Each structure stands twice: as C-alpha cells, then as structure tokens.
CHARMM-style PDB file with segment names, atoms N, HN, CA, C and O in Angstrom:
ATOM      1  N   MET     1      44.746 111.938  85.471  1.00  0.00      PROA
ATOM      2  CA  MET     1      44.857 111.471  86.827  1.00  0.00      PROA
ATOM      3  C   MET     1      44.311 110.060  86.901  1.00  0.00      PROA
ATOM      4  O   MET     1      43.215 109.777  86.417  1.00  0.00      PROA
ATOM      5  N   GLN     2      45.074 109.195  87.502  1.00  0.00      PROA
ATOM      6  HN  GLN     2      45.964 109.425  87.895  1.00  0.00      PROA
ATOM      7  CA  GLN     2      44.660 107.813  87.567  1.00  0.00      PROA
ATOM      8  C   GLN     2      43.842 107.507  88.809  1.00  0.00      PROA
ATOM      9  O   GLN     2      43.949 108.181  89.833  1.00  0.00      PROA
ATOM     10  N   LYS     3      43.040 106.495  88.691  1.00  0.00      PROA
ATOM     11  HN  LYS     3      42.953 105.947  87.858  1.00  0.00      PROA
ATOM     12  CA  LYS     3      42.291 106.000  89.836  1.00  0.00      PROA
ATOM     13  C   LYS     3      43.184 105.002  90.558  1.00  0.00      PROA
ATOM     14  O   LYS     3      44.007 104.327  89.940  1.00  0.00      PROA
ATOM     15  N   SER     4      43.014 104.921  91.845  1.00  0.00      PROA
ATOM     16  HN  SER     4      42.345 105.470  92.347  1.00  0.00      PROA
ATOM     17  CA  SER     4      43.768 103.950  92.619  1.00  0.00      PROA
ATOM     18  C   SER     4      42.801 103.254  93.562  1.00  0.00      PROA
ATOM     19  O   SER     4      41.645 103.653  93.704  1.00  0.00      PROA
ATOM     20  N   GLN     5      43.297 102.215  94.197  1.00  0.00      PROA
ATOM     21  HN  GLN     5      44.235 101.890  94.081  1.00  0.00      PROA
ATOM     22  CA  GLN     5      42.465 101.464  95.115  1.00  0.00      PROA
ATOM     23  C   GLN     5      43.169 101.394  96.455  1.00  0.00      PROA
ATOM     24  O   GLN     5      44.336 101.008  96.535  1.00  0.00      PROA
ATOM     25  N   ILE     6      42.454 101.771  97.510  1.00  0.00      PROA
ATOM     26  HN  ILE     6      41.507 102.084  97.445  1.00  0.00      PROA
ATOM     27  CA  ILE     6      42.968 101.667  98.869  1.00  0.00      PROA
ATOM     28  C   ILE     6      42.127 100.613  99.574  1.00  0.00      PROA
ATOM     29  O   ILE     6      40.897 100.633  99.529  1.00  0.00      PROA
ATOM     30  N   LYS     7      42.826  99.697 100.222  1.00  0.00      PROA
ATOM     31  HN  LYS     7      43.825  99.681 100.259  1.00  0.00      PROA
ATOM     32  CA  LYS     7      42.127  98.582 100.839  1.00  0.00      PROA
ATOM     33  C   LYS     7      42.745  98.271 102.193  1.00  0.00      PROA
ATOM     34  O   LYS     7      43.964  98.323 102.352  1.00  0.00      PROA
ATOM     35  N   LYS     8      41.908  97.950 103.164  1.00  0.00      PROA
ATOM     36  HN  LYS     8      40.917  97.907 103.036  1.00  0.00      PROA
ATOM     37  CA  LYS     8      42.405  97.556 104.478  1.00  0.00      PROA
ATOM     38  C   LYS     8      42.455  96.035 104.526  1.00  0.00      PROA
ATOM     39  O   LYS     8      41.454  95.358 104.296  1.00  0.00      PROA
ATOM     40  N   VAL     9      43.644  95.511 104.831  1.00  0.00      PROA
ATOM     41  HN  VAL     9      44.457  96.061 105.018  1.00  0.00      PROA
ATOM     42  CA  VAL     9      43.839  94.070 104.963  1.00  0.00      PROA
ATOM     43  C   VAL     9      44.416  93.826 106.354  1.00  0.00      PROA
ATOM     44  O   VAL     9      45.583  94.123 106.611  1.00  0.00      PROA
ATOM     45  N   GLY    10      43.602  93.291 107.235  1.00  0.00      PROA
ATOM     46  HN  GLY    10      42.654  93.050 107.026  1.00  0.00      PROA
ATOM     47  CA  GLY    10      44.031  93.124 108.619  1.00  0.00      PROA
ATOM     48  C   GLY    10      44.196  94.490 109.259  1.00  0.00      PROA
ATOM     49  O   GLY    10      43.249  95.276 109.312  1.00  0.00      PROA
ATOM     50  N   ASN    11      45.391  94.774 109.742  1.00  0.00      PROA
ATOM     51  HN  ASN    11      46.160  94.136 109.699  1.00  0.00      PROA
ATOM     52  CA  ASN    11      45.689  96.081 110.331  1.00  0.00      PROA
ATOM     53  C   ASN    11      46.438  96.993 109.371  1.00  0.00      PROA
ATOM     54  O   ASN    11      46.795  98.113 109.735  1.00  0.00      PROA
ATOM     55  N   CYS    12      46.680  96.530 108.149  1.00  0.00      PROA
ATOM     56  HN  CYS    12      46.390  95.620 107.853  1.00  0.00      PROA
ATOM     57  CA  CYS    12      47.453  97.286 107.169  1.00  0.00      PROA
ATOM     58  C   CYS    12      46.541  97.931 106.136  1.00  0.00      PROA
ATOM     59  O   CYS    12      45.475  97.407 105.813  1.00  0.00      PROA
ATOM     60  N   TRP    13      46.976  99.071 105.627  1.00  0.00      PROA
ATOM     61  HN  TRP    13      47.842  99.496 105.890  1.00  0.00      PROA
ATOM     62  CA  TRP    13      46.300  99.750 104.519  1.00  0.00      PROA
ATOM     63  C   TRP    13      47.199  99.634 103.307  1.00  0.00      PROA
ATOM     64  O   TRP    13      48.385  99.956 103.377  1.00  0.00      PROA
ATOM     65  N   LEU    14      46.635  99.172 102.182  1.00  0.00      PROA
ATOM     66  HN  LEU    14      45.672  98.911 102.125  1.00  0.00      PROA
ATOM     67  CA  LEU    14      47.394  98.962 100.952  1.00  0.00      PROA
ATOM     68  C   LEU    14      46.875  99.872  99.845  1.00  0.00      PROA
ATOM     69  O   LEU    14      45.675 100.124  99.737  1.00  0.00      PROA
ATOM     70  N   LEU    15      47.795 100.354  99.036  1.00  0.00      PROA
ATOM     71  HN  LEU    15      48.770 100.150  99.124  1.00  0.00      PROA
ATOM     72  CA  LEU    15      47.472 101.171  97.862  1.00  0.00      PROA
ATOM     73  C   LEU    15      47.859 100.371  96.628  1.00  0.00      PROA
ATOM     74  O   LEU    15      48.994  99.910  96.509  1.00  0.00      PROA
ATOM     75  N   ARG    16      46.903 100.208  95.704  1.00  0.00      PROA
ATOM     76  HN  ARG    16      45.981 100.583  95.801  1.00  0.00      PROA
ATOM     77  CA  ARG    16      47.181  99.526  94.439  1.00  0.00      PROA
ATOM     78  C   ARG    16      46.971 100.526  93.314  1.00  0.00      PROA
ATOM     79  O   ARG    16      45.939 101.193  93.238  1.00  0.00      PROA
ATOM     80  N   PHE    17      47.982 100.617  92.432  1.00  0.00      PROA
ATOM     81  HN  PHE    17      48.820 100.075  92.495  1.00  0.00      PROA
ATOM     82  CA  PHE    17      47.928 101.583  91.333  1.00  0.00      PROA
ATOM     83  C   PHE    17      48.789 101.079  90.191  1.00  0.00      PROA
ATOM     84  O   PHE    17      49.511 100.092  90.335  1.00  0.00      PROA
ATOM     85  N   TYR    18      48.711 101.758  89.061  1.00  0.00      PROA
ATOM     86  HN  TYR    18      48.125 102.560  88.944  1.00  0.00      PROA
ATOM     87  CA  TYR    18      49.531 101.435  87.893  1.00  0.00      PROA
ATOM     88  C   TYR    18      50.592 102.505  87.725  1.00  0.00      PROA
ATOM     89  O   TYR    18      50.305 103.701  87.789  1.00  0.00      PROA
ATOM     90  N   GLU    19      51.827 102.061  87.510  1.00  0.00      PROA
ATOM     91  HN  GLU    19      52.061 101.090  87.458  1.00  0.00      PROA
ATOM     92  CA  GLU    19      52.943 102.987  87.305  1.00  0.00      PROA
ATOM     93  C   GLU    19      53.499 102.790  85.897  1.00  0.00      PROA
ATOM     94  O   GLU    19      53.821 101.666  85.513  1.00  0.00      PROA
ATOM     95  N   PRO    20      53.616 103.872  85.122  1.00  0.00      PROA
ATOM     96  CA  PRO    20      54.190 103.736  83.777  1.00  0.00      PROA
ATOM     97  C   PRO    20      55.702 103.503  83.848  1.00  0.00      PROA
ATOM     98  O   PRO    20      56.422 104.204  84.558  1.00  0.00      PROA
ATOM     99  N   VAL    21      56.161 102.501  83.094  1.00  0.00      PROA
ATOM    100  HN  VAL    21      55.575 101.931  82.517  1.00  0.00      PROA
ATOM    101  CA  VAL    21      57.581 102.137  83.055  1.00  0.00      PROA
ATOM    102  C   VAL    21      57.973 101.961  81.596  1.00  0.00      PROA
ATOM    103  O   VAL    21      57.206 101.408  80.807  1.00  0.00      PROA
ATOM    104  N   VAL    22      59.162 102.428  81.234  1.00  0.00      PROA
ATOM    105  HN  VAL    22      59.785 102.877  81.875  1.00  0.00      PROA
ATOM    106  CA  VAL    22      59.651 102.283  79.868  1.00  0.00      PROA
ATOM    107  C   VAL    22      60.422 100.971  79.767  1.00  0.00      PROA
ATOM    108  O   VAL    22      61.421 100.764  80.457  1.00  0.00      PROA
ATOM    109  N   GLU    23      59.933 100.084  78.886  1.00  0.00      PROA
ATOM    110  HN  GLU    23      59.122 100.252  78.325  1.00  0.00      PROA
ATOM    111  CA  GLU    23      60.609  98.812  78.616  1.00  0.00      PROA
ATOM    112  C   GLU    23      60.790  98.663  77.117  1.00  0.00      PROA
ATOM    113  O   GLU    23      59.820  98.713  76.361  1.00  0.00      PROA
ATOM    114  N   ALA    24      62.011  98.481  76.692  1.00  0.00      PROA
ATOM    115  HN  ALA    24      62.800  98.440  77.306  1.00  0.00      PROA
ATOM    116  CA  ALA    24      62.345  98.284  75.274  1.00  0.00      PROA
ATOM    117  C   ALA    24      61.781  99.402  74.408  1.00  0.00      PROA
ATOM    118  O   ALA    24      61.291  99.156  73.305  1.00  0.00      PROA
ATOM    119  N   GLY    25      61.851 100.626  74.907  1.00  0.00      PROA
ATOM    120  HN  GLY    25      62.249 100.826  75.803  1.00  0.00      PROA
ATOM    121  CA  GLY    25      61.413 101.775  74.133  1.00  0.00      PROA
ATOM    122  C   GLY    25      59.916 102.025  74.155  1.00  0.00      PROA
ATOM    123  O   GLY    25      59.443 102.974  73.531  1.00  0.00      PROA
ATOM    124  N   ARG    26      59.169 101.201  74.852  1.00  0.00      PROA
ATOM    125  HN  ARG    26      59.553 100.429  75.359  1.00  0.00      PROA
ATOM    126  CA  ARG    26      57.719 101.375  74.941  1.00  0.00      PROA
ATOM    127  C   ARG    26      57.325 101.641  76.388  1.00  0.00      PROA
ATOM    128  O   ARG    26      57.964 101.143  77.315  1.00  0.00      PROA
ATOM    129  N   THR    27      56.294 102.412  76.572  1.00  0.00      PROA
ATOM    130  HN  THR    27      55.775 102.817  75.819  1.00  0.00      PROA
ATOM    131  CA  THR    27      55.783 102.668  77.907  1.00  0.00      PROA
ATOM    132  C   THR    27      54.692 101.658  78.221  1.00  0.00      PROA
ATOM    133  O   THR    27      53.698 101.551  77.502  1.00  0.00      PROA
ATOM    134  N   VAL    28      54.893 100.921  79.301  1.00  0.00      PROA
ATOM    135  HN  VAL    28      55.700 101.008  79.885  1.00  0.00      PROA
ATOM    136  CA  VAL    28      53.900  99.954  79.759  1.00  0.00      PROA
ATOM    137  C   VAL    28      53.516 100.322  81.188  1.00  0.00      PROA
ATOM    138  O   VAL    28      54.287 100.957  81.907  1.00  0.00      PROA
ATOM    139  N   LYS    29      52.338  99.922  81.580  1.00  0.00      PROA
ATOM    140  HN  LYS    29      51.712  99.406  80.996  1.00  0.00      PROA
ATOM    141  CA  LYS    29      51.873 100.209  82.932  1.00  0.00      PROA
ATOM    142  C   LYS    29      51.954  98.936  83.763  1.00  0.00      PROA
ATOM    143  O   LYS    29      51.352  97.915  83.431  1.00  0.00      PROA
ATOM    144  N   LEU    30      52.711  99.021  84.847  1.00  0.00      PROA
ATOM    145  HN  LEU    30      53.201  99.850  85.116  1.00  0.00      PROA
ATOM    146  CA  LEU    30      52.858  97.892  85.751  1.00  0.00      PROA
ATOM    147  C   LEU    30      52.040  98.146  87.013  1.00  0.00      PROA
ATOM    148  O   LEU    30      52.046  99.246  87.566  1.00  0.00      PROA
ATOM    149  N   GLN    31      51.343  97.112  87.452  1.00  0.00      PROA
ATOM    150  HN  GLN    31      51.338  96.218  87.002  1.00  0.00      PROA
ATOM    151  CA  GLN    31      50.560  97.251  88.672  1.00  0.00      PROA
ATOM    152  C   GLN    31      51.482  97.130  89.876  1.00  0.00      PROA
ATOM    153  O   GLN    31      52.313  96.225  89.945  1.00  0.00      PROA
ATOM    154  N   LYS    32      51.330  98.049  90.823  1.00  0.00      PROA
ATOM    155  HN  LYS    32      50.655  98.785  90.767  1.00  0.00      PROA
ATOM    156  CA  LYS    32      52.138  98.046  92.033  1.00  0.00      PROA
ATOM    157  C   LYS    32      51.218  98.083  93.239  1.00  0.00      PROA
ATOM    158  O   LYS    32      50.131  98.657  93.184  1.00  0.00      PROA
ATOM    159  N   THR    33      51.654  97.473  94.319  1.00  0.00      PROA
ATOM    160  HN  THR    33      52.538  97.006  94.363  1.00  0.00      PROA
ATOM    161  CA  THR    33      50.953  97.533  95.592  1.00  0.00      PROA
ATOM    162  C   THR    33      51.947  98.014  96.633  1.00  0.00      PROA
ATOM    163  O   THR    33      53.057  97.491  96.736  1.00  0.00      PROA
ATOM    164  N   VAL    34      51.539  99.020  97.411  1.00  0.00      PROA
ATOM    165  HN  VAL    34      50.638  99.445  97.328  1.00  0.00      PROA
ATOM    166  CA  VAL    34      52.402  99.630  98.409  1.00  0.00      PROA
ATOM    167  C   VAL    34      51.669  99.660  99.744  1.00  0.00      PROA
ATOM    168  O   VAL    34      50.490 100.007  99.807  1.00  0.00      PROA
ATOM    169  N   LYS    35      52.377  99.294 100.809  1.00  0.00      PROA
ATOM    170  HN  LYS    35      53.335  99.012 100.757  1.00  0.00      PROA
ATOM    171  CA  LYS    35      51.809  99.399 102.155  1.00  0.00      PROA
ATOM    172  C   LYS    35      51.904 100.857 102.590  1.00  0.00      PROA
ATOM    173  O   LYS    35      52.968 101.470 102.507  1.00  0.00      PROA
ATOM    174  N   LEU    36      50.789 101.402 103.053  1.00  0.00      PROA
ATOM    175  HN  LEU    36      49.925 100.903 103.120  1.00  0.00      PROA
ATOM    176  CA  LEU    36      50.748 102.799 103.457  1.00  0.00      PROA
ATOM    177  C   LEU    36      51.091 102.938 104.935  1.00  0.00      PROA
ATOM    178  O   LEU    36      50.581 102.195 105.774  1.00  0.00      PROA
ATOM    179  N   ASN    37      51.956 103.895 105.243  1.00  0.00      PROA
ATOM    180  HN  ASN    37      52.370 104.498 104.562  1.00  0.00      PROA
ATOM    181  CA  ASN    37      52.266 104.210 106.634  1.00  0.00      PROA
ATOM    182  C   ASN    37      51.328 105.319 107.073  1.00  0.00      PROA
ATOM    183  O   ASN    37      51.371 106.431 106.547  1.00  0.00      PROA
ATOM    184  N   ILE    38      50.483 105.006 108.039  1.00  0.00      PROA
ATOM    185  HN  ILE    38      50.448 104.102 108.466  1.00  0.00      PROA
ATOM    186  CA  ILE    38      49.533 106.000 108.515  1.00  0.00      PROA
ATOM    187  C   ILE    38      49.807 106.310 109.973  1.00  0.00      PROA
ATOM    188  O   ILE    38      50.545 105.590 110.646  1.00  0.00      PROA
ATOM    189  N   ASN    39      49.212 107.379 110.449  1.00  0.00      PROA
ATOM    190  HN  ASN    39      48.612 107.963 109.902  1.00  0.00      PROA
ATOM    191  CA  ASN    39      49.375 107.831 111.818  1.00  0.00      PROA
ATOM    192  C   ASN    39      48.811 106.783 112.775  1.00  0.00      PROA
ATOM    193  O   ASN    39      47.628 106.453 112.684  1.00  0.00      PROA
ATOM    194  N   PRO    40      49.625 106.251 113.691  1.00  0.00      PROA
ATOM    195  CA  PRO    40      49.115 105.233 114.606  1.00  0.00      PROA
ATOM    196  C   PRO    40      48.098 105.777 115.613  1.00  0.00      PROA
ATOM    197  O   PRO    40      47.410 105.000 116.275  1.00  0.00      PROA
ATOM    198  N   GLU    41      48.001 107.082 115.729  1.00  0.00      PROA
ATOM    199  HN  GLU    41      48.560 107.712 115.191  1.00  0.00      PROA
ATOM    200  CA  GLU    41      47.037 107.678 116.654  1.00  0.00      PROA
ATOM    201  C   GLU    41      45.630 107.736 116.067  1.00  0.00      PROA
ATOM    202  O   GLU    41      44.679 108.064 116.777  1.00  0.00      PROA
ATOM    203  N   ALA    42      45.485 107.425 114.785  1.00  0.00      PROA
ATOM    204  HN  ALA    42      46.257 107.159 114.207  1.00  0.00      PROA
ATOM    205  CA  ALA    42      44.159 107.396 114.161  1.00  0.00      PROA
ATOM    206  C   ALA    42      43.453 106.138 114.654  1.00  0.00      PROA
ATOM    207  O   ALA    42      43.821 105.024 114.282  1.00  0.00      PROA
ATOM    208  N   ARG    43      42.446 106.322 115.487  1.00  0.00      PROA
ATOM    209  HN  ARG    43      42.147 107.227 115.790  1.00  0.00      PROA
ATOM    210  CA  ARG    43      41.814 105.179 116.159  1.00  0.00      PROA
ATOM    211  C   ARG    43      40.646 104.587 115.376  1.00  0.00      PROA
ATOM    212  O   ARG    43      40.491 103.367 115.332  1.00  0.00      PROA
ATOM    213  N   THR    44      39.835 105.421 114.767  1.00  0.00      PROA
ATOM    214  HN  THR    44      39.961 106.412 114.803  1.00  0.00      PROA
ATOM    215  CA  THR    44      38.645 104.916 114.086  1.00  0.00      PROA
ATOM    216  C   THR    44      38.978 104.543 112.646  1.00  0.00      PROA
ATOM    217  O   THR    44      39.967 105.011 112.083  1.00  0.00      PROA
ATOM    218  N   ASP    45      38.148 103.705 112.069  1.00  0.00      PROA
ATOM    219  HN  ASP    45      37.344 103.325 112.527  1.00  0.00      PROA
ATOM    220  CA  ASP    45      38.362 103.325 110.669  1.00  0.00      PROA
ATOM    221  C   ASP    45      38.271 104.537 109.751  1.00  0.00      PROA
ATOM    222  O   ASP    45      39.003 104.625 108.765  1.00  0.00      PROA
ATOM    223  N   ARG    46      37.384 105.467 110.066  1.00  0.00      PROA
ATOM    224  HN  ARG    46      36.790 105.395 110.867  1.00  0.00      PROA
ATOM    225  CA  ARG    46      37.237 106.672 109.244  1.00  0.00      PROA
ATOM    226  C   ARG    46      38.512 107.520 109.289  1.00  0.00      PROA
ATOM    227  O   ARG    46      38.971 108.010 108.258  1.00  0.00      PROA
ATOM    228  N   ALA    47      39.078 107.688 110.482  1.00  0.00      PROA
ATOM    229  HN  ALA    47      38.705 107.290 111.320  1.00  0.00      PROA
ATOM    230  CA  ALA    47      40.313 108.465 110.619  1.00  0.00      PROA
ATOM    231  C   ALA    47      41.474 107.757 109.920  1.00  0.00      PROA
ATOM    232  O   ALA    47      42.322 108.409 109.312  1.00  0.00      PROA
ATOM    233  N   GLN    48      41.513 106.431 110.004  1.00  0.00      PROA
ATOM    234  HN  GLN    48      40.824 105.901 110.498  1.00  0.00      PROA
ATOM    235  CA  GLN    48      42.560 105.672 109.329  1.00  0.00      PROA
ATOM    236  C   GLN    48      42.403 105.773 107.816  1.00  0.00      PROA
ATOM    237  O   GLN    48      43.394 105.899 107.097  1.00  0.00      PROA
ATOM    238  N   ALA    49      41.165 105.719 107.331  1.00  0.00      PROA
ATOM    239  HN  ALA    49      40.360 105.617 107.916  1.00  0.00      PROA
ATOM    240  CA  ALA    49      40.924 105.833 105.890  1.00  0.00      PROA
ATOM    241  C   ALA    49      41.335 107.204 105.378  1.00  0.00      PROA
ATOM    242  O   ALA    49      41.911 107.314 104.296  1.00  0.00      PROA
ATOM    243  N   ASP    50      41.042 108.256 106.147  1.00  0.00      PROA
ATOM    244  HN  ASP    50      40.573 108.167 107.026  1.00  0.00      PROA
ATOM    245  CA  ASP    50      41.456 109.603 105.752  1.00  0.00      PROA
ATOM    246  C   ASP    50      42.977 109.718 105.714  1.00  0.00      PROA
ATOM    247  O   ASP    50      43.534 110.328 104.801  1.00  0.00      PROA
ATOM    248  N   ALA    51      43.651 109.130 106.709  1.00  0.00      PROA
ATOM    249  HN  ALA    51      43.199 108.635 107.451  1.00  0.00      PROA
ATOM    250  CA  ALA    51      45.114 109.152 106.743  1.00  0.00      PROA
ATOM    251  C   ALA    51      45.697 108.340 105.589  1.00  0.00      PROA
ATOM    252  O   ALA    51      46.714 108.722 105.009  1.00  0.00      PROA
ATOM    253  N   ALA    52      45.055 107.223 105.256  1.00  0.00      PROA
ATOM    254  HN  ALA    52      44.229 106.912 105.727  1.00  0.00      PROA
ATOM    255  CA  ALA    52      45.511 106.400 104.140  1.00  0.00      PROA
ATOM    256  C   ALA    52      45.368 107.152 102.821  1.00  0.00      PROA
ATOM    257  O   ALA    52      46.257 107.076 101.973  1.00  0.00      PROA
ATOM    258  N   ARG    53      44.263 107.880 102.634  1.00  0.00      PROA
ATOM    259  HN  ARG    53      43.542 107.942 103.324  1.00  0.00      PROA
ATOM    260  CA  ARG    53      44.050 108.654 101.405  1.00  0.00      PROA
ATOM    261  C   ARG    53      45.106 109.751 101.286  1.00  0.00      PROA
ATOM    262  O   ARG    53      45.614 110.006 100.194  1.00  0.00      PROA
ATOM    263  N   ALA    54      45.439 110.402 102.407  1.00  0.00      PROA
ATOM    264  HN  ALA    54      45.027 110.195 103.294  1.00  0.00      PROA
ATOM    265  CA  ALA    54      46.467 111.448 102.384  1.00  0.00      PROA
ATOM    266  C   ALA    54      47.832 110.855 102.014  1.00  0.00      PROA
ATOM    267  O   ALA    54      48.581 111.449 101.238  1.00  0.00      PROA
ATOM    268  N   ALA    55      48.149 109.687 102.570  1.00  0.00      PROA
ATOM    269  HN  ALA    55      47.540 109.205 103.201  1.00  0.00      PROA
ATOM    270  CA  ALA    55      49.417 109.033 102.250  1.00  0.00      PROA
ATOM    271  C   ALA    55      49.445 108.600 100.778  1.00  0.00      PROA
ATOM    272  O   ALA    55      50.477 108.705 100.116  1.00  0.00      PROA
ATOM    273  N   ALA    56      48.319 108.119 100.279  1.00  0.00      PROA
ATOM    274  HN  ALA    56      47.480 108.033 100.817  1.00  0.00      PROA
ATOM    275  CA  ALA    56      48.230 107.698  98.877  1.00  0.00      PROA
ATOM    276  C   ALA    56      48.403 108.888  97.942  1.00  0.00      PROA
ATOM    277  O   ALA    56      49.055 108.773  96.904  1.00  0.00      PROA
ATOM    278  N   ASP    57      47.831 110.018  98.300  1.00  0.00      PROA
ATOM    279  HN  ASP    57      47.301 110.112  99.143  1.00  0.00      PROA
ATOM    280  CA  ASP    57      47.969 111.219  97.471  1.00  0.00      PROA
ATOM    281  C   ASP    57      49.429 111.636  97.340  1.00  0.00      PROA
ATOM    282  O   ASP    57      49.850 112.104  96.282  1.00  0.00      PROA
ATOM    283  N   LEU    58      50.206 111.468  98.417  1.00  0.00      PROA
ATOM    284  HN  LEU    58      49.864 111.088  99.277  1.00  0.00      PROA
ATOM    285  CA  LEU    58      51.639 111.801  98.360  1.00  0.00      PROA
ATOM    286  C   LEU    58      52.389 110.875  97.409  1.00  0.00      PROA
ATOM    287  O   LEU    58      53.301 111.311  96.706  1.00  0.00      PROA
ATOM    288  N   ILE    59      52.010 109.606  97.385  1.00  0.00      PROA
ATOM    289  HN  ILE    59      51.269 109.252  97.956  1.00  0.00      PROA
ATOM    290  CA  ILE    59      52.670 108.641  96.501  1.00  0.00      PROA
ATOM    291  C   ILE    59      52.274 108.871  95.050  1.00  0.00      PROA
ATOM    292  O   ILE    59      53.111 108.773  94.152  1.00  0.00      PROA
ATOM    293  N   LEU    60      50.993 109.177  94.816  1.00  0.00      PROA
ATOM    294  HN  LEU    60      50.313 109.256  95.545  1.00  0.00      PROA
ATOM    295  CA  LEU    60      50.489 109.311  93.450  1.00  0.00      PROA
ATOM    296  C   LEU    60      50.769 110.673  92.817  1.00  0.00      PROA
ATOM    297  O   LEU    60      50.679 110.803  91.596  1.00  0.00      PROA
ATOM    298  N   ALA    61      51.102 111.678  93.602  1.00  0.00      PROA
ATOM    299  HN  ALA    61      51.175 111.572  94.594  1.00  0.00      PROA
ATOM    300  CA  ALA    61      51.301 113.028  93.071  1.00  0.00      PROA
ATOM    301  C   ALA    61      52.352 113.081  91.958  1.00  0.00      PROA
ATOM    302  O   ALA    61      52.069 113.657  90.907  1.00  0.00      PROA
ATOM    303  N   PRO    62      53.557 112.507  92.133  1.00  0.00      PROA
ATOM    304  CA  PRO    62      54.536 112.590  91.045  1.00  0.00      PROA
ATOM    305  C   PRO    62      54.122 111.792  89.809  1.00  0.00      PROA
ATOM    306  O   PRO    62      54.432 112.188  88.685  1.00  0.00      PROA
ATOM    307  N   ILE    63      53.433 110.685  90.005  1.00  0.00      PROA
ATOM    308  HN  ILE    63      53.182 110.363  90.918  1.00  0.00      PROA
ATOM    309  CA  ILE    63      52.989 109.879  88.863  1.00  0.00      PROA
ATOM    310  C   ILE    63      51.922 110.636  88.083  1.00  0.00      PROA
ATOM    311  O   ILE    63      51.957 110.672  86.853  1.00  0.00      PROA
ATOM    312  N   ASN    64      50.994 111.231  88.782  1.00  0.00      PROA
ATOM    313  HN  ASN    64      50.966 111.202  89.781  1.00  0.00      PROA
ATOM    314  CA  ASN    64      49.930 111.990  88.118  1.00  0.00      PROA
ATOM    315  C   ASN    64      50.476 113.252  87.451  1.00  0.00      PROA
ATOM    316  O   ASN    64      49.970 113.668  86.408  1.00  0.00      PROA
ATOM    317  N   ALA    65      51.498 113.860  88.040  1.00  0.00      PROA
ATOM    318  HN  ALA    65      51.909 113.522  88.887  1.00  0.00      PROA
ATOM    319  CA  ALA    65      52.107 115.049  87.446  1.00  0.00      PROA
ATOM    320  C   ALA    65      52.770 114.703  86.122  1.00  0.00      PROA
ATOM    321  O   ALA    65      52.680 115.472  85.164  1.00  0.00      PROA
ATOM    322  N   ARG    66      53.438 113.550  86.056  1.00  0.00      PROA
ATOM    323  HN  ARG    66      53.512 112.926  86.834  1.00  0.00      PROA
ATOM    324  CA  ARG    66      54.079 113.115  84.814  1.00  0.00      PROA
ATOM    325  C   ARG    66      53.046 112.784  83.755  1.00  0.00      PROA
ATOM    326  O   ARG    66      53.236 113.114  82.584  1.00  0.00      PROA
ATOM    327  N   SER    67      51.952 112.138  84.144  1.00  0.00      PROA
ATOM    328  HN  SER    67      51.797 111.871  85.095  1.00  0.00      PROA
ATOM    329  CA  SER    67      50.943 111.758  83.149  1.00  0.00      PROA
ATOM    330  C   SER    67      50.194 112.988  82.644  1.00  0.00      PROA
ATOM    331  O   SER    67      49.710 112.986  81.512  1.00  0.00      PROA
ATOM    332  N   ALA    68      50.088 114.033  83.455  1.00  0.00      PROA
ATOM    333  HN  ALA    68      50.480 114.034  84.375  1.00  0.00      PROA
ATOM    334  CA  ALA    68      49.421 115.258  83.015  1.00  0.00      PROA
ATOM    335  C   ALA    68      50.265 115.999  81.973  1.00  0.00      PROA
ATOM    336  O   ALA    68      49.733 116.720  81.129  1.00  0.00      PROA
ATOM    337  N   CYS    69      51.578 115.811  82.045  1.00  0.00      PROA
ATOM    338  HN  CYS    69      52.009 115.225  82.731  1.00  0.00      PROA
ATOM    339  CA  CYS    69      52.485 116.460  81.088  1.00  0.00      PROA
ATOM    340  C   CYS    69      52.533 115.711  79.769  1.00  0.00      PROA
ATOM    341  O   CYS    69      53.042 116.235  78.779  1.00  0.00      PROA
ATOM    342  N   GLY    70      52.011 114.495  79.743  1.00  0.00      PROA
ATOM    343  HN  GLY    70      51.597 114.069  80.548  1.00  0.00      PROA
ATOM    344  CA  GLY    70      52.045 113.708  78.526  1.00  0.00      PROA
ATOM    345  C   GLY    70      53.298 112.888  78.372  1.00  0.00      PROA
ATOM    346  O   GLY    70      53.540 112.335  77.299  1.00  0.00      PROA
ATOM    347  N   SER    71      54.113 112.789  79.426  1.00  0.00      PROA
ATOM    348  HN  SER    71      53.916 113.238  80.297  1.00  0.00      PROA
ATOM    349  CA  SER    71      55.346 112.003  79.363  1.00  0.00      PROA
ATOM    350  C   SER    71      55.096 110.569  79.707  1.00  0.00      PROA
ATOM    351  OT1 SER    71      56.025 109.762  79.704  1.00  0.00      PROA
TER     352      SER     71
END
C-alpha cells in the first residue's frame, strides 16, 4: 500500500501519489496530482479533510489492489 499526500491549496483539495505505468517493457512510477471532489456541505476543515481522505481512498483502491497482487 502506498503513501499519498493530501493537501489543501486555496479552496481545493489535491491528492499526490505515484502510479505504476509500463513504458518500453519496464514498470516506472509516475507522480500524479488529482483534484479531489468533496462534499460542498462539509463546512469545517476537519470535515473537508475527512471527505478528502474518503475521496482519495476511492482513487487509490485500484492502484493499491494491483500492487498487492505483485503486478
């Protein structure tokens, strides 16, 4: 399972992580940054951070599942 970074920039929440990609027969990890869509009704920073973590978990689940299989 990989570590990721969630950061608030202005009013946006960003997720930064590494995604394995096959290039020329080799697997390399490319850094990606994705804007997280969170519930606009989350008013406090704590509620927004919890919503951001939940959104990040949805994005990272398939990547972590593949890395757990050894692919």
